[in-house]
C-alpha positions as CSV (number, residue, x, y, z in Angstrom):
1,M,0.0,0.1,0.0
2,R,1.5,3.3,-1.0
3,A,0.8,6.6,0.4
4,H,-0.5,9.3,-2.0
5,G,2.4,11.6,-3.1
6,C,5.1,9.3,-1.8
7,A,5.9,7.2,-4.9
8,D,8.1,9.3,-7.1
9,I,9.9,11.5,-4.8
10,P,12.6,10.5,-2.2
11,I,11.0,10.7,1.1
12,L,11.4,10.0,4.8
13,K,8.9,7.1,5.5
14,G,8.3,5.1,8.7
15,I,5.7,2.8,10.3
16,D,4.5,3.3,13.8
17,L,2.7,0.3,15.4
18,S,0.0,0.8,18.0
19,P,-0.3,-1.6,21.0
20,T,-1.7,-5.0,20.1
21,S,-5.1,-6.2,21.5
22,A,-3.2,-7.8,24.4
23,Q,-1.2,-4.6,25.0
24,R,-4.0,-2.2,25.0
25,L,-4.8,-0.3,28.1
26,G,-7.9,-1.5,30.1
27,P,-10.4,0.8,31.9
28,F,-8.6,0.2,35.2
29,T,-5.1,1.2,33.8
30,V,-6.7,4.3,32.2
31,A,-8.3,5.2,35.4
32,A,-5.0,4.6,37.3
33,L,-3.3,7.0,34.8
34,I,-5.8,9.7,35.4
35,L,-5.6,9.2,39.3
36,N,-1.8,9.3,39.2
37,R,-1.8,12.6,37.2
38,T,-4.7,14.0,39.4
39,I,-3.5,13.1,42.9
40,G,0.0,14.6,43.5
41,T,2.0,16.7,45.8
42,G,-0.1,19.7,45.0
43,I,-3.2,18.6,47.2
44,F,-1.0,18.9,50.2
45,S,0.8,22.2,49.3
46,L,-1.6,24.3,47.2
47,P,-4.3,24.5,49.9
48,A,-1.8,26.5,52.2
49,S,-1.1,28.9,49.3
50,I,-5.0,29.5,48.6
51,L,-5.5,30.0,52.3
52,M,-2.6,32.4,52.5
53,Y,-3.9,34.6,49.5
54,T,-7.7,34.5,50.5
55,G,-7.0,34.9,54.2
56,S,-10.2,33.1,55.0
57,P,-11.0,29.3,55.2
58,G,-14.6,30.0,54.0
59,V,-13.5,31.9,50.9
60,A,-11.0,29.0,50.2
61,I,-13.6,26.5,50.4
62,T,-15.8,28.4,48.2
63,L,-13.0,28.7,45.6
64,W,-12.7,24.8,45.8
65,V,-16.4,24.4,45.1
66,V,-16.3,26.9,42.0
67,A,-13.2,25.1,40.8
68,G,-15.1,21.8,41.1
69,I,-17.9,23.1,38.9
70,I,-15.4,24.4,36.4
71,I,-13.5,21.1,36.2
72,M,-16.9,19.2,35.6
73,C,-17.6,21.5,32.7
74,L,-14.1,20.9,31.4
75,L,-14.8,17.1,31.6
76,L,-17.9,17.6,29.6
77,C,-16.1,19.6,26.9
78,W,-13.3,17.1,26.5
79,L,-15.9,14.2,26.2
80,E,-17.6,16.2,23.5
81,L,-14.2,16.6,21.5
82,G,-12.7,13.4,22.5
83,M,-15.7,11.0,21.4
84,T,-15.7,12.7,17.9
85,V,-12.3,13.9,17.0
86,P,-10.1,12.7,15.1
87,L,-12.2,11.7,12.1
88,F,-11.0,9.0,9.6
89,S,-12.3,7.9,6.3
90,H,-12.7,4.1,6.8
91,V,-13.9,1.2,4.3
92,D,-15.4,-1.6,6.0
93,E,-15.2,-5.3,5.1
94,D,-18.3,-5.1,3.0
95,G,-17.0,-2.1,1.0
96,T,-19.0,0.5,2.7
97,Q,-17.0,3.8,3.1
98,A,-17.8,6.1,6.0
99,V,-16.2,8.7,8.1
100,V,-15.6,7.3,11.6
101,S,-14.4,8.5,14.9
102,T,-11.3,6.6,16.1
103,P,-9.1,7.4,19.1
104,R,-5.6,8.5,18.6
105,S,-2.9,9.7,20.9
106,G,-2.3,13.5,21.2
107,G,-5.1,14.8,23.2
108,D,-5.5,18.6,22.7
109,K,-3.3,18.4,19.6
110,N,-6.0,16.5,17.6
111,F,-8.7,19.0,18.9
112,L,-6.6,21.9,18.0
113,E,-5.6,20.7,14.5
114,Y,-9.4,20.0,13.7
115,I,-10.6,23.4,15.0
116,Y,-7.9,25.6,13.7
117,H,-7.1,23.7,10.4
118,K,-6.3,27.1,8.6
119,P,-3.5,28.2,8.4
120,K,-1.8,25.0,7.8
121,F,0.6,23.8,10.6
122,L,-0.1,26.8,13.0
123,A,-2.0,24.9,15.5
124,T,0.4,22.2,15.2
125,C,3.4,24.5,16.0
126,V,1.6,26.4,18.9
127,F,0.7,23.1,20.5
128,G,4.1,21.4,19.6
129,V,6.4,24.2,21.0
130,I,4.3,24.7,24.2
131,F,4.0,21.1,25.0
132,I,7.6,20.1,24.1
133,V,8.9,22.9,26.5
134,F,6.4,22.6,29.3
135,G,4.7,19.2,28.8
136,H,6.5,17.6,31.7
137,L,6.7,17.8,35.5
138,A,9.9,19.5,36.3
139,G,8.2,21.2,39.3
140,N,7.2,17.8,40.7
141,A,10.8,16.7,40.3
142,I,11.9,19.6,42.5
143,Q,9.4,18.6,45.0
144,F,10.6,15.1,45.0
145,G,14.1,16.6,45.6
146,I,12.9,18.7,48.6
147,S,11.2,15.7,50.1
148,M,14.2,13.4,49.8
149,A,16.5,16.2,51.1
150,T,14.2,16.7,54.1
151,L,13.9,12.9,54.6
152,T,17.6,12.5,54.8
153,D,18.1,15.5,57.0
154,P,14.8,16.6,58.7
155,G,16.4,19.8,60.1
156,C,17.3,21.2,56.7
157,R,13.9,22.8,56.5
158,N,14.7,25.1,59.3
159,D,18.6,25.8,59.1
160,D,18.7,25.4,55.3
161,R,21.5,22.9,55.3
162,C,20.0,21.2,52.4
163,G,21.4,23.1,49.5
164,R,20.0,23.7,45.9
165,G,22.6,21.1,44.7
166,V,21.2,18.4,46.7
167,V,17.6,19.0,45.6
168,V,18.6,19.4,42.0
169,G,20.5,16.2,42.2
170,W,17.5,14.2,43.5
171,A,15.3,15.8,40.9
172,L,17.6,14.9,38.0
173,G,17.9,11.4,39.4
174,V,14.1,10.7,39.4
175,V,13.7,12.2,35.8
176,I,16.3,9.8,34.7
177,V,14.9,6.8,36.5
178,C,11.3,7.5,35.1
179,A,12.7,7.8,31.6
180,L,14.6,4.6,32.0
181,I,11.4,2.8,33.2
182,N,9.4,4.1,30.3
183,I,11.8,2.8,27.6
184,S,12.7,-0.4,29.3
185,A,9.6,-2.3,29.9
186,R,6.1,-1.0,29.0
187,Q,4.2,-3.5,30.9
188,F,6.3,-2.9,34.1
189,A,5.7,0.9,33.8
190,I,1.9,0.2,33.6
191,G,2.1,-2.3,36.6
192,L,3.9,0.3,38.6
193,N,1.2,3.0,37.5
194,N,-1.6,0.8,38.8
195,L,0.1,0.0,42.0
196,F,0.7,3.7,42.9
197,A,-2.8,4.7,41.9
198,V,-4.4,2.2,44.3
199,A,-2.0,3.3,47.1
200,K,-2.8,7.0,46.3
201,V,-6.6,6.4,46.6
202,L,-6.2,4.4,49.9
203,F,-4.0,7.0,51.4
204,V,-6.4,10.0,50.5
205,V,-9.4,8.0,52.0
206,V,-7.5,7.3,55.1
207,I,-6.4,10.9,55.5
208,N,-10.0,12.1,55.0
209,L,-11.3,9.7,57.7
210,I,-8.7,10.6,60.1
211,G,-9.6,14.5,59.5
212,I,-13.3,13.8,59.8
213,I,-12.8,11.7,63.1
214,Y,-10.4,14.3,64.6
215,G,-12.5,17.2,63.7
216,T,-15.7,15.6,65.2
217,M,-13.9,14.6,68.5
218,N,-12.7,18.3,69.0
219,G,-16.1,19.8,68.1
220,D,-17.8,18.7,71.2
221,G,-17.5,21.9,73.0
222,C,-19.0,23.8,70.2
223,R,-22.0,21.5,70.0
224,Q,-22.5,21.8,73.7
225,I,-23.4,25.5,73.2
226,T,-24.7,25.7,69.8
227,W,-28.3,25.1,71.0
228,A,-28.2,28.4,73.0
229,R,-27.4,30.5,69.9
230,K,-29.6,32.2,67.7
231,S,-29.5,30.7,64.3
232,P,-26.8,28.1,65.2
233,N,-26.3,26.8,61.5
234,G,-25.8,30.4,60.4
235,A,-23.4,31.0,63.1
236,N,-21.2,28.1,62.3
237,V,-21.0,29.1,58.7
238,G,-20.5,32.8,59.5
239,Y,-17.6,31.9,61.8
240,L,-16.0,29.7,59.1
241,C,-16.3,32.5,56.4
242,T,-15.2,35.3,58.6
243,S,-12.3,33.7,60.6
244,P,-9.1,35.1,59.4
245,Y,-6.3,32.5,58.5
246,K,-3.3,33.2,60.5
247,G,-1.2,30.3,59.4
248,G,1.8,30.5,57.2
249,K,2.7,28.7,53.9
250,E,3.4,25.3,55.4
251,E,3.1,21.8,54.3
252,M,-0.5,21.0,55.2
253,L,0.0,17.2,55.5
254,A,2.8,17.8,58.1
255,S,0.8,20.3,59.9
256,M,-2.2,17.8,60.2
257,F,0.0,15.2,61.7
258,E,1.4,17.7,64.1
259,K,-2.1,18.7,65.2
260,I,-3.1,15.1,65.7
261,S,0.0,13.9,67.5
262,G,0.4,17.2,69.6
263,K,4.1,17.3,68.6
264,K,5.9,20.0,66.7
265,D,9.3,18.5,66.6
266,T,10.3,18.3,62.9
267,S,12.9,15.6,63.6
268,T,10.3,13.1,64.5
269,T,9.5,9.9,62.7
270,S,6.0,11.5,61.5
271,T,8.1,14.2,59.5
272,R,10.1,11.5,57.8
273,A,6.9,9.5,57.0
274,V,5.3,12.5,55.5
275,N,8.3,13.2,53.2
276,V,8.2,9.5,52.2
277,I,4.7,9.9,51.2
278,L,5.3,13.1,49.3
279,A,8.3,11.7,47.4
280,L,6.3,8.5,46.3
281,F,3.4,10.8,45.2
282,A,5.8,12.9,43.2
283,F,7.6,9.8,41.7
284,A,4.2,8.4,40.5
285,N,3.3,11.8,39.0
286,I,6.6,12.0,37.1
287,M,6.4,8.5,35.8
288,T,2.9,8.8,34.6
289,Q,3.7,12.0,32.8
290,T,6.8,10.6,31.2
291,F,4.7,7.7,29.9
292,T,1.9,10.0,28.5
293,G,4.0,13.1,27.7
294,S,6.5,11.2,25.5
295,R,3.8,9.6,23.5
296,V,2.2,13.1,22.8
297,K,5.5,14.4,21.7
298,Q,5.7,11.4,19.4
299,E,2.4,12.6,17.8
300,I,3.8,16.1,17.4
301,A,6.8,14.9,15.6
302,K,4.5,12.8,13.2
303,E,3.4,16.2,11.7
304,G,7.0,17.0,10.3
305,I,7.5,20.3,12.2
306,L,10.7,19.1,14.1
307,P,14.1,18.4,12.9
308,Y,14.6,14.6,12.4
309,S,10.8,14.2,12.7
310,L,10.6,10.5,11.9
311,M,13.2,9.7,14.5
312,F,11.0,11.1,17.2
313,A,7.7,10.0,15.6
314,T,8.3,6.2,15.4
315,G,8.3,3.8,18.2
316,S,10.8,0.8,18.7
317,K,11.1,-2.3,20.8
318,S,11.5,-1.7,24.5
319,L,14.9,-2.5,25.9
320,I,13.6,-5.7,27.7
321,S,12.0,-6.9,24.2
322,R,15.3,-6.4,22.4
323,L,16.8,-9.0,24.8
324,S,14.2,-11.6,23.6
325,R,15.1,-14.0,20.9
326,S,11.8,-13.8,19.3
327,R,11.2,-11.9,16.2
328,P,8.1,-10.8,14.4
329,K,7.3,-12.8,11.4
330,G,6.6,-11.0,8.2
331,T,7.8,-7.6,6.9
332,G,4.6,-5.7,5.7
333,I,2.3,-3.6,7.6
334,L,-0.7,-5.5,6.5
335,A,0.7,-8.9,7.7
336,D,-1.0,-11.1,10.1
337,E,1.6,-10.3,12.8
338,I,0.4,-6.8,13.2
339,D,-1.4,-7.9,16.4
340,Q,1.5,-10.1,17.7
341,H,4.6,-7.5,17.7
342,A,6.7,-6.8,20.6
343,E,5.8,-3.9,22.9
344,Q,6.7,-0.6,21.4
345,V,8.1,2.4,23.3
346,P,8.9,6.0,22.1
347,I,12.6,6.0,22.9
348,A,13.6,9.0,21.0
349,A,10.4,10.9,22.2
350,T,11.3,10.1,25.7
351,F,14.6,11.5,25.3
352,L,13.2,14.7,24.0
353,H,10.8,14.8,26.9
354,S,13.6,14.4,29.4
355,V,15.9,17.0,27.7
356,F,13.6,19.9,28.3
357,E,12.6,18.6,31.6
358,V,16.5,18.6,32.8
359,I,17.0,22.0,31.3
360,L,14.3,23.5,33.3
361,I,15.2,21.8,36.4
362,L,18.8,23.1,36.2
363,A,17.7,26.5,35.1
364,A,15.2,27.1,38.0
365,G,16.7,24.8,40.6
366,L,20.1,26.3,40.5
367,A,19.0,30.0,40.3
368,L,16.2,29.9,43.0
369,D,15.6,28.4,46.5
370,P,13.9,25.0,46.0
371,P,10.3,26.2,47.2
372,D,10.5,29.1,44.7
373,A,11.7,26.9,42.0
374,Y,8.8,24.5,42.6
375,E,6.3,27.4,42.4
376,L,7.8,28.9,39.2
377,L,8.0,25.6,37.4
378,T,4.4,24.6,38.4
379,S,3.0,28.0,37.5
380,L,4.7,27.8,33.9
381,K,3.1,24.3,33.3
382,V,-0.2,25.7,34.6
383,F,-0.3,28.8,32.6
384,T,1.1,27.2,29.2
385,V,-0.2,23.6,28.8
386,V,-3.3,24.2,31.0
387,G,-4.3,27.9,30.5
388,I,-3.2,28.8,27.1
389,L,-3.8,25.5,25.3
390,G,-6.9,25.1,27.3
391,T,-8.3,28.5,26.3
392,L,-7.5,27.7,22.6
393,T,-9.4,24.3,22.8
394,A,-12.4,25.3,24.9
395,G,-12.8,28.6,22.9
396,G,-12.6,26.5,19.7
397,L,-15.3,24.2,20.9
398,L,-17.4,27.2,21.7
399,Y,-16.7,28.6,18.1
400,L,-17.9,25.2,16.6
401,N,-21.1,25.4,18.7
402,I,-21.8,28.9,17.7
403,D,-21.0,28.2,14.0
404,S,-23.3,25.3,14.0
405,W,-26.1,27.2,15.7
406,A,-25.7,30.3,13.5
407,R,-24.7,28.8,10.0
408,G,-26.2,25.3,10.2
409,S,-25.1,23.2,7.2
410,R,-23.3,26.2,5.6
411,G,-20.6,26.1,8.3
412,R,-18.5,23.4,9.9
413,G,-21.4,21.3,10.7
414,W,-20.4,20.4,14.2
415,Y,-23.9,19.3,15.3
416,G,-24.1,16.9,12.5
417,I,-21.0,15.0,13.4
418,V,-20.7,15.2,17.1
419,K,-21.1,11.9,19.1
420,F,-21.8,13.4,22.5
421,L,-23.5,16.6,23.5
422,P,-23.5,17.4,27.3
423,W,-26.5,18.3,29.1
424,L,-27.4,22.2,29.0
425,D,-25.1,22.5,26.1
426,P,-23.5,25.2,25.4
427,L,-23.4,26.2,29.0
428,P,-20.6,23.9,30.0
429,V,-18.2,25.2,27.2
430,L,-19.1,28.7,28.2
431,I,-18.1,28.1,31.7
432,A,-15.0,26.2,30.7
433,T,-13.9,29.0,28.4
434,A,-14.4,31.6,31.0
435,G,-12.4,29.6,33.5
436,F,-9.5,29.0,31.2
437,A,-9.5,32.8,30.4
438,L,-9.3,33.7,34.0
439,I,-6.1,31.6,34.1
440,V,-4.4,33.4,31.3
441,V,-5.2,37.0,32.4
442,G,-6.0,36.8,36.1
443,P,-2.5,36.8,37.5
444,F,-1.8,40.2,35.9
445,V,-4.1,41.5,38.6
446,S,-2.1,42.0,41.9
447,P,-3.7,40.1,45.0
448,S,-5.3,42.2,47.7
449,I,-3.2,40.4,50.4
450,R,0.3,41.3,49.9
451,V,2.8,38.4,50.2
452,E,6.5,39.0,50.1
453,K,7.8,36.7,47.4
454,V,10.9,36.4,45.2
455,I,8.8,35.8,42.1
456,H,5.9,38.0,41.1
457,S,2.6,36.5,40.7
458,Y,2.6,37.4,36.9
459,T,6.1,36.0,36.2
460,G,5.0,32.6,35.1
461,L,2.1,33.9,33.0
462,L,4.4,36.5,31.4
463,V,6.9,33.7,30.4
464,A,4.0,31.6,29.1
465,W,2.9,34.3,26.8
466,I,6.4,34.8,25.6
467,V,6.6,31.1,24.7
468,F,3.2,31.2,22.9
469,V,4.6,34.1,20.7
470,S,7.7,32.0,20.2
471,S,5.5,29.0,19.0
472,V,3.9,31.5,16.4
473,G,7.4,32.5,15.4
474,W,8.4,28.8,14.9
475,W,5.4,28.5,12.4
476,L,6.6,31.7,10.7
477,W,10.1,30.6,10.3
478,L,8.8,27.3,9.0
479,K,6.8,29.0,6.3
480,F,9.6,31.4,5.5
481,D,12.2,28.4,5.2
482,L,9.8,26.6,2.8
483,R,9.2,29.7,0.7
484,R,12.9,30.6,0.7
485,N,13.7,27.2,-0.7
486,R,10.6,27.0,-2.8
487,M,9.5,23.9,-1.1
488,D,6.3,22.6,0.5
489,L,6.2,20.4,3.5
490,H,3.9,17.3,2.6
491,V,3.0,15.1,5.5
492,E,0.6,12.1,5.2
493,R,-0.4,9.7,8.0
494,K,-1.9,6.7,6.4
495,P,-4.0,5.0,9.1
496,F,-4.5,1.2,9.4
497,I,-7.9,0.8,11.1
498,E,-9.5,-2.5,12.1
499,R,-12.0,-3.8,14.5
500,D,-10.6,-4.9,17.8
501,G,-11.9,-8.4,17.9
502,E,-14.7,-9.8,15.9
503,N,-17.4,-7.4,17.1
504,G,-15.2,-4.9,18.8
505,E,-14.7,-1.2,18.1
506,L,-12.6,0.4,15.4
507,V,-9.1,1.0,16.6
508,L,-6.0,2.3,15.0
509,K,-3.5,-0.6,14.5
510,A,-0.6,1.3,12.8
511,E,0.2,4.3,10.7
512,I,2.4,4.8,7.7
513,L,4.2,8.0,8.0
514,C,5.3,10.1,5.0
515,V,7.2,13.3,5.6
516,E,8.9,15.0,2.7
517,R,9.8,18.5,1.4
518,I,8.9,18.6,-2.2
519,P,9.1,21.5,-4.9
520,A,6.1,23.7,-4.6
521,R,5.3,23.1,-8.4
522,A,5.2,19.3,-7.5
523,T,2.6,19.9,-4.7
524,H,0.3,21.9,-7.1
525,S,0.5,19.2,-9.9
526,S,0.0,16.6,-7.4
527,S,-3.1,18.3,-6.0
528,S,-4.5,19.1,-9.3
529,A,-4.2,15.5,-10.4
C-alpha cells in the first residue's frame, strides 16, 4: 500500500505500530493513569497557598467548590471533543465507506488541529512548541528533591543545610529513572502505575477519615453550646467564612500530623513519614507524565514540524523486548503479525521529553531556592499547557457550537457529526472557556493580600505568553524557510484501522508516516491530479 504523493519523490517514511489487542490499556489502567496525574503533591501544598492569599477558610472552600464546577464543565467539553475527533475515512469489510471517529494519541493536539485547520501547521506549531517545552513535571521533580533532602536531613527545613545542589541532584535522578522505566519495559511501567494509583486512593481515603474523626472529636465543646445560639447553623457558617487565616505557607500534611499527635518537633518519625509519602506521590506523577507526555511528543513529531521528525515519531522495541530472541514474522504492515509484535516504546520521544525537563530543572533549581523553583515551574506548566492551550481548545469548541447554531449546514456542521452533546449545552463550554480565560489573564491583577515573594505572581504567566509568541514565530520561520527554498512540506499519515476483535470497536492498529519536502510546483501538480 503506497501513500499518495510518496511514489516518485525521495522521502522519509516510517511505520508506527499501535499496541496489540493484548497490550492495549484496560479501563482500570486508564483510570489509574488519570488518578496518578490528578493526585499529586499539589493537594498537600496548594491549599496552604490558597488560604494564604484568600485569608479566610470560608472563601478558600468556596473557591474549591467553584473550581469543582469548572472542572466538571471541562470534563464535559473534553468528552464532546474526544468522542468525535479525530475523524478518519474508513472502508469496512463489506466495501462501505464512512467517516468514523477513532481515538488517536495526542489529546488537545488533535482537537486544535481540527478546530484551527487553517493556516496549515499553525495549530500544530503552537501546541508542539508549548507542549515540548512545558509538557512535563519538572516542578514535581523539584518537590521530589525537597522531600528526599528533608527525609535524609529533617532539620534542613529550618537551618537550610540542604542546598540547592542536593535538591537538583535528586530531581535529575528521578527524571532519569522514570525515563529508563518508560523505555525499558512498557508492561512494568503500567504495573507500577496501577500500584501507585491504588496506594494514592487508599491514602487519601484514610487521611480524610482521620480528618473527619479528629474534627468531630474536637467539636464537642462547640456542639454543647450551639443550642443556646440564635440561628446556630448560620453562626457556624459565618464563623468559618469570617475567621481570618493566620497560618503560614507550610506543608498541610505535616501540619495535620502535628495537630493530631500534638508534637511540633520536625525531627520526629512523622516528619520523615510525610516526606516519604510526598516523594512517592511525586515519583508516581513524574512516571505517569513521562509515559503519557512522551507519546504526545511522538504525535507532534509525526506532523513533520521538528528536525529529524521521523526519528521522534516512530516507536521501537523496548529495551527488555530487545533481549528476547523472538522476532516478529513478516515484513509488511498488513501482515497477520500486526497484532503479535513486541511492545513498542517511544525511545527518541522520551529522550526529547527528558531533555527539556532537565534544562528547566537546572535553570530554575540552581537559580532559585527549592520552594521558589517548585512554584515557578508549576506555574509555568499551569499557564502554558493548561491555561493557553486550554483556552484555545475550549474557545475553539465554543466557536464550533456557535458556528453550527448560526450557520447550520453552511458552516463546519459540528452538530451533524458530534457523538456526544452534554446536558445544558452550550453552558458547559461557556463556563470552561471563562475558567481558562481567567487563568491566562487573572495573575496580571495583583492580589489584595500582599505576600513577600521572590517571584511576582505574573512572572509565570508572562513567560507563558512569551513562549506562545515564540510558537507562532516557529510557524513563521517554518513558512519562511519553505518559501525561501521554494518547497512545500508534505505530511501524510496513512492509518490502518481494524475492529478490535470480531465485534469490537474500530481502533488504530498502525500508521504509515510520510514526511517530505517537495518542490512547490510538484505539490500543485499533485493536488490538481
